[in-house]
C-alpha positions, 0 to 999 in steps of 0.5 A: 193179128199179123200173119207170120207167113205174109210177104212184105217188101223185105220178104219178112216171113216165118216158114214152116218147119217141124218142132225141134228139127235141126240144121247146121251151118259150118264155116271154115277157111281154106289154107295151103297144106304146107304153109297153112296160110289162108288162100283164095281156094274156094273156086276149086270147090265151088266150080264143082257144085251145082249151087254154090250160093244155096247148096250144101257146099257154099261160098262165104264172105271171102274167096278163101272160105267155105260153108257146109250146110246140112239139110233138115234133120230130126236127129243131130246124129244125122245132121252131123253125119251129113256135114262130115260127108260134105267135109270129106268131099271138100277135103278130097277136092282140095287135096290135088291143089295142095290145099286143105281146110282150117275149121276154127274161129279165126286164122291164128296168124294170117293177115286178114287184110290180104283176103278179098270178099267174094263178088256178091252185092251183100258182101260188098255192102258189108265191106263198104259199110264196116270199113276197116272192121269189115276187112277184118272178118276172116272169122268162121262161125257155127250156126245151129237152126232149130225148128219152131212151130209158131212165129210168136213162140220163135220170138220168145225162144230167141230171147231164151236161147240168147240168155244162155249165150255164155255157155255156147260161146265158152264151149265153142271158143276156138280163136285165142290167137290173132296175127300170131299173138295170144289175145288172152281171149278164148274167142277173138271171133266174138270180139271182132264180129260184134263190131258189125252194127247189127250184131249183138244180143237180140232186142227184147220183143214181145211177138212176131208183129214187134219183130216185123216192125223192128226190121222194117224200121231198121230198113227205113233208116237204111241200116239193112236191106233184108232181114238176113242183115240183122245179125243178132247172136240169136235170131228168128229165121225165114226157115221157120227156125231159131238160129243160134249164131253164137259159136266159133267154128270148131275143128271137129264134127264131134264137137259140132254134134255136141253143140248142136245137141245142146242148142236143140235141147235148150230150144225144145225145153223153152218151147215146152215152157211156152206151151205150158205157159211157164215164164221164160226168165229173161236177162236184161240186155246189159247182163247178156252183153256182160255174160257174153263178154266174160265167156269170150274172155275167160271161156268156162272159167268165167263167172255168170251173172244170175240176178234171180239168185238173190244170195249170189249175183254170179256163179261159176260157169261150170256150175251153171253148165252142170245145172243145165245139162241135168235139166236137159238130159231127159229131153235129149233122150226123147230127141235122140241126141243123148249121146251127143249131149253127153259129149259136153261134159267131156268137152268141158273137162278135156278142153274146148278148142281154145284151151287145146290150141293154147296148150300147143301155143304154150309148148311151142310158141308157134302159131303155125303149130297151132294151126297144124294141130287144128287141121290134124283134129279136123282130119281125125274127126274128134278132139285131140284132148290128151295129145294137146296136154303136152 
């Protein structure tokens, strides 16, 4: 049997973490406070931190982006609070330079070709390998890590969380505009990011051994140089977690906490199923891709394909979401994230970020007004549901 903690030439191992502990990574752009253009201002922050590569405030792909990374927490509340503290610090450091942050899936009007990758070998490989598409990646995501106490279990949870990808995409979708135009998609970021060769739903694998063999095969064929370059929508992480990478960056800590609670509860529900030898229903790869596409296109108005319902091939996403929230509510109580999970129905009713942005767009026809509304929400810390209704 393969030791999940063994070190290979690719450093493929599964670390130790407490079951259902949580950590969050929140990416965002740096923009001029007046023009809202994306600008290379990360240096003003990174020069003030002790570890700009592995610390809680990090550089990202472009020199006009930052990533805020929480520590490991048992409760979503504490992870959200830490991120909000980091955000306040970043905003304070940027303010004297006439800059601020734009926390959304993609800049609504800027030309991504004007951005420059940071001088880091891994980012250079992304730019070279992906050509024109690699230069379009002026996009920001939200990643939620949930602790798993067993490597084989982590593979099963990876598939189980990915099965629900459409809900995470629809609730977090925050990139309806691109180059000053309405894309008619809820998440333009999702459509862009899937152009990277190792992106997409995870391949169906049986256990940790199969995962290690898969990663090593990709390396043998020159597709990746490390396991971190396998950019599945959901993947096992060396931290000893399952990493949910499906989401657009959202404007507010309030939303980040809600999505993190949903991810934590789903992972804990699946973990209990594994421990009880309950089957984890998995979707065919093509259906996961289709549901993902529908969520990126239509948000919560999409229909979700559910082949196990013999009488119905698809259901409204809002119906499916209500089912899952009811099932997860007792788990949220136990994990201490009931308040955060209870935000999900409010978010669905008031409108995820793409809905709020589109309200501003339809009222003004101005992509800068959209960006300004997102900045205002970030500074406030909670969504402006009513204000964007017009």
